[in-house]
Biotite code that builds the C-alpha atoms (Angstrom):
import biotite.structure as struc

atoms = struc.array([
    struc.Atom([55.480, 5.342, 17.743], chain_id="A", res_id=1, res_name="MET", atom_name="CA", element="C"),
    struc.Atom([52.785, 7.419, 15.964], chain_id="A", res_id=2, res_name="GLY", atom_name="CA", element="C"),
    struc.Atom([53.659, 6.095, 12.485], chain_id="A", res_id=3, res_name="ILE", atom_name="CA", element="C"),
    struc.Atom([53.719, 2.510, 13.745], chain_id="A", res_id=4, res_name="LEU", atom_name="CA", element="C"),
    struc.Atom([50.223, 2.975, 15.220], chain_id="A", res_id=5, res_name="ALA", atom_name="CA", element="C"),
    struc.Atom([48.874, 4.332, 11.932], chain_id="A", res_id=6, res_name="VAL", atom_name="CA", element="C"),
    struc.Atom([50.420, 1.466, 9.935], chain_id="A", res_id=7, res_name="VAL", atom_name="CA", element="C"),
    struc.Atom([49.030, -1.089, 12.401], chain_id="A", res_id=8, res_name="LEU", atom_name="CA", element="C"),
    struc.Atom([45.585, 0.580, 12.292], chain_id="A", res_id=9, res_name="PHE", atom_name="CA", element="C"),
    struc.Atom([45.531, 0.501, 8.460], chain_id="A", res_id=10, res_name="VAL", atom_name="CA", element="C"),
    struc.Atom([46.737, -3.117, 8.417], chain_id="A", res_id=11, res_name="ALA", atom_name="CA", element="C"),
    struc.Atom([43.923, -4.150, 10.746], chain_id="A", res_id=12, res_name="LEU", atom_name="CA", element="C"),
    struc.Atom([41.364, -2.057, 8.886], chain_id="A", res_id=13, res_name="LEU", atom_name="CA", element="C"),
    struc.Atom([41.964, -3.837, 5.546], chain_id="A", res_id=14, res_name="ILE", atom_name="CA", element="C"),
    struc.Atom([40.412, -7.230, 6.557], chain_id="A", res_id=15, res_name="PRO", atom_name="CA", element="C"),
    struc.Atom([37.529, -5.509, 8.326], chain_id="A", res_id=16, res_name="VAL", atom_name="CA", element="C"),
    struc.Atom([36.804, -3.471, 5.211], chain_id="A", res_id=17, res_name="LEU", atom_name="CA", element="C"),
    struc.Atom([37.013, -6.588, 3.017], chain_id="A", res_id=18, res_name="ALA", atom_name="CA", element="C"),
    struc.Atom([34.518, -8.422, 5.248], chain_id="A", res_id=19, res_name="ILE", atom_name="CA", element="C"),
    struc.Atom([32.088, -5.509, 5.205], chain_id="A", res_id=20, res_name="LEU", atom_name="CA", element="C"),
    struc.Atom([32.272, -5.064, 1.430], chain_id="A", res_id=21, res_name="LEU", atom_name="CA", element="C"),
    struc.Atom([31.736, -8.783, 0.820], chain_id="A", res_id=22, res_name="ASP", atom_name="CA", element="C"),
    struc.Atom([28.662, -8.906, 3.063], chain_id="A", res_id=23, res_name="SER", atom_name="CA", element="C"),
    struc.Atom([25.134, -8.654, 1.628], chain_id="A", res_id=24, res_name="PRO", atom_name="CA", element="C"),
    struc.Atom([24.834, -5.148, 3.001], chain_id="A", res_id=25, res_name="MET", atom_name="CA", element="C"),
    struc.Atom([28.061, -4.136, 1.274], chain_id="A", res_id=26, res_name="GLY", atom_name="CA", element="C"),
    struc.Atom([26.847, -5.629, -2.011], chain_id="A", res_id=27, res_name="ARG", atom_name="CA", element="C"),
    struc.Atom([23.536, -3.791, -1.725], chain_id="A", res_id=28, res_name="ALA", atom_name="CA", element="C"),
    struc.Atom([25.391, -0.561, -1.067], chain_id="A", res_id=29, res_name="LEU", atom_name="CA", element="C"),
    struc.Atom([27.573, -1.218, -4.111], chain_id="A", res_id=30, res_name="GLY", atom_name="CA", element="C"),
    struc.Atom([24.550, -1.824, -6.326], chain_id="A", res_id=31, res_name="ARG", atom_name="CA", element="C"),
    struc.Atom([22.976, 1.390, -5.062], chain_id="A", res_id=32, res_name="ARG", atom_name="CA", element="C"),
    struc.Atom([26.144, 3.337, -5.810], chain_id="A", res_id=33, res_name="LEU", atom_name="CA", element="C"),
    struc.Atom([26.320, 1.868, -9.334], chain_id="A", res_id=34, res_name="GLU", atom_name="CA", element="C"),
    struc.Atom([22.900, 3.242, -10.150], chain_id="A", res_id=35, res_name="GLY", atom_name="CA", element="C"),
    struc.Atom([19.770, 1.757, -11.622], chain_id="A", res_id=36, res_name="ASP", atom_name="CA", element="C"),
    struc.Atom([20.569, -0.436, -14.597], chain_id="A", res_id=37, res_name="ARG", atom_name="CA", element="C"),
    struc.Atom([16.961, -1.485, -15.119], chain_id="A", res_id=38, res_name="GLY", atom_name="CA", element="C"),
    struc.Atom([15.392, -4.843, -14.423], chain_id="A", res_id=39, res_name="PRO", atom_name="CA", element="C"),
    struc.Atom([17.424, -7.968, -14.872], chain_id="A", res_id=40, res_name="GLU", atom_name="CA", element="C"),
    struc.Atom([16.750, -10.053, -18.011], chain_id="A", res_id=41, res_name="PRO", atom_name="CA", element="C"),
    struc.Atom([15.131, -12.809, -15.947], chain_id="A", res_id=42, res_name="ALA", atom_name="CA", element="C"),
    struc.Atom([12.808, -10.258, -14.355], chain_id="A", res_id=43, res_name="LEU", atom_name="CA", element="C"),
    struc.Atom([11.886, -8.832, -17.762], chain_id="A", res_id=44, res_name="ARG", atom_name="CA", element="C"),
    struc.Atom([11.130, -12.352, -19.024], chain_id="A", res_id=45, res_name="GLU", atom_name="CA", element="C"),
    struc.Atom([8.966, -13.004, -15.977], chain_id="A", res_id=46, res_name="LEU", atom_name="CA", element="C"),
    struc.Atom([7.071, -9.736, -16.534], chain_id="A", res_id=47, res_name="ALA", atom_name="CA", element="C"),
    struc.Atom([6.478, -10.711, -20.172], chain_id="A", res_id=48, res_name="ARG", atom_name="CA", element="C"),
    struc.Atom([5.119, -14.104, -19.109], chain_id="A", res_id=49, res_name="LYS", atom_name="CA", element="C"),
    struc.Atom([2.823, -12.497, -16.529], chain_id="A", res_id=50, res_name="VAL", atom_name="CA", element="C"),
    struc.Atom([1.422, -10.137, -19.166], chain_id="A", res_id=51, res_name="GLU", atom_name="CA", element="C"),
    struc.Atom([0.846, -13.082, -21.504], chain_id="A", res_id=52, res_name="LEU", atom_name="CA", element="C"),
    struc.Atom([-0.943, -15.028, -18.769], chain_id="A", res_id=53, res_name="LEU", atom_name="CA", element="C"),
    struc.Atom([-3.088, -12.003, -17.903], chain_id="A", res_id=54, res_name="GLU", atom_name="CA", element="C"),
    struc.Atom([-4.170, -11.638, -21.525], chain_id="A", res_id=55, res_name="SER", atom_name="CA", element="C"),
    struc.Atom([-5.010, -15.360, -21.677], chain_id="A", res_id=56, res_name="GLN", atom_name="CA", element="C"),
    struc.Atom([-7.054, -15.088, -18.481], chain_id="A", res_id=57, res_name="VAL", atom_name="CA", element="C"),
    struc.Atom([-8.954, -12.141, -19.993], chain_id="A", res_id=58, res_name="ASP", atom_name="CA", element="C"),
    struc.Atom([-9.667, -14.218, -23.126], chain_id="A", res_id=59, res_name="ASP", atom_name="CA", element="C"),
    struc.Atom([-10.891, -17.102, -20.974], chain_id="A", res_id=60, res_name="LEU", atom_name="CA", element="C"),
    struc.Atom([-13.139, -14.769, -18.969], chain_id="A", res_id=61, res_name="GLU", atom_name="CA", element="C"),
    struc.Atom([-14.714, -13.474, -22.187], chain_id="A", res_id=62, res_name="ARG", atom_name="CA", element="C"),
    struc.Atom([-15.221, -17.022, -23.441], chain_id="A", res_id=63, res_name="GLY", atom_name="CA", element="C"),
    struc.Atom([-16.734, -18.095, -20.137], chain_id="A", res_id=64, res_name="LEU", atom_name="CA", element="C"),
    struc.Atom([-19.133, -15.132, -20.173], chain_id="A", res_id=65, res_name="GLN", atom_name="CA", element="C"),
    struc.Atom([-20.202, -16.114, -23.685], chain_id="A", res_id=66, res_name="SER", atom_name="CA", element="C"),
    struc.Atom([-20.880, -19.680, -22.522], chain_id="A", res_id=67, res_name="VAL", atom_name="CA", element="C"),
    struc.Atom([-22.874, -18.343, -19.554], chain_id="A", res_id=68, res_name="ARG", atom_name="CA", element="C"),
    struc.Atom([-24.977, -16.163, -21.858], chain_id="A", res_id=69, res_name="ASP", atom_name="CA", element="C"),
    struc.Atom([-25.622, -19.105, -24.199], chain_id="A", res_id=70, res_name="ASP", atom_name="CA", element="C"),
    struc.Atom([-26.549, -21.306, -21.251], chain_id="A", res_id=71, res_name="ASN", atom_name="CA", element="C"),
    struc.Atom([-28.987, -18.708, -19.906], chain_id="A", res_id=72, res_name="ALA", atom_name="CA", element="C"),
    struc.Atom([-30.588, -18.383, -23.342], chain_id="A", res_id=73, res_name="PHE", atom_name="CA", element="C"),
    struc.Atom([-30.989, -22.146, -23.706], chain_id="A", res_id=74, res_name="LEU", atom_name="CA", element="C"),
    struc.Atom([-32.374, -22.409, -20.183], chain_id="A", res_id=75, res_name="GLN", atom_name="CA", element="C"),
    struc.Atom([-35.007, -19.763, -20.995], chain_id="A", res_id=76, res_name="ARG", atom_name="CA", element="C"),
    struc.Atom([-35.966, -21.693, -24.150], chain_id="A", res_id=77, res_name="LEU", atom_name="CA", element="C"),
    struc.Atom([-36.336, -24.897, -22.161], chain_id="A", res_id=78, res_name="LEU", atom_name="CA", element="C"),
    struc.Atom([-38.414, -23.161, -19.485], chain_id="A", res_id=79, res_name="ASP", atom_name="CA", element="C"),
    struc.Atom([-40.727, -21.660, -22.102], chain_id="A", res_id=80, res_name="GLU", atom_name="CA", element="C"),
    struc.Atom([-41.100, -25.057, -23.759], chain_id="A", res_id=81, res_name="GLY", atom_name="CA", element="C"),
    struc.Atom([-42.152, -26.650, -20.481], chain_id="A", res_id=82, res_name="GLU", atom_name="CA", element="C"),
    struc.Atom([-44.760, -23.952, -19.859], chain_id="A", res_id=83, res_name="ARG", atom_name="CA", element="C"),
    struc.Atom([-46.418, -24.520, -23.201], chain_id="A", res_id=84, res_name="ARG", atom_name="CA", element="C"),
    struc.Atom([-48.744, -27.453, -23.177], chain_id="A", res_id=85, res_name="VAL", atom_name="CA", element="C"),
    struc.Atom([-48.697, -29.297, -26.435], chain_id="A", res_id=86, res_name="LEU", atom_name="CA", element="C"),
    struc.Atom([-51.788, -31.104, -27.545], chain_id="A", res_id=87, res_name="PRO", atom_name="CA", element="C"),
    struc.Atom([-51.583, -34.873, -27.350], chain_id="A", res_id=88, res_name="PRO", atom_name="CA", element="C"),
    struc.Atom([-50.433, -36.449, -30.551], chain_id="A", res_id=89, res_name="PRO", atom_name="CA", element="C"),
    struc.Atom([-53.103, -37.892, -32.809], chain_id="A", res_id=90, res_name="ASP", atom_name="CA", element="C"),
    struc.Atom([-52.829, -41.625, -32.579], chain_id="A", res_id=91, res_name="THR", atom_name="CA", element="C"),
    struc.Atom([-55.164, -43.741, -34.717], chain_id="A", res_id=92, res_name="PRO", atom_name="CA", element="C"),
])
């Protein structure tokens, strides 16, 4: 009777083990046991695109600051021109 119980226990344990290993938790455990293989190619591509976008945003910020500086300079020139009173033009 003891051997029959062990065989029956193992036979019932096989489907339970298969269900657990096929579950998301079993897959995560399997990936953890495999070790770190590094980021996936799609993740590396995404990281490259993010770095490219960050560099473009930095370039745009520098360009925008340059435009702001030019605008401030032109505004000062216009303000100085309004403060100066020009003599009326000579009209014959």
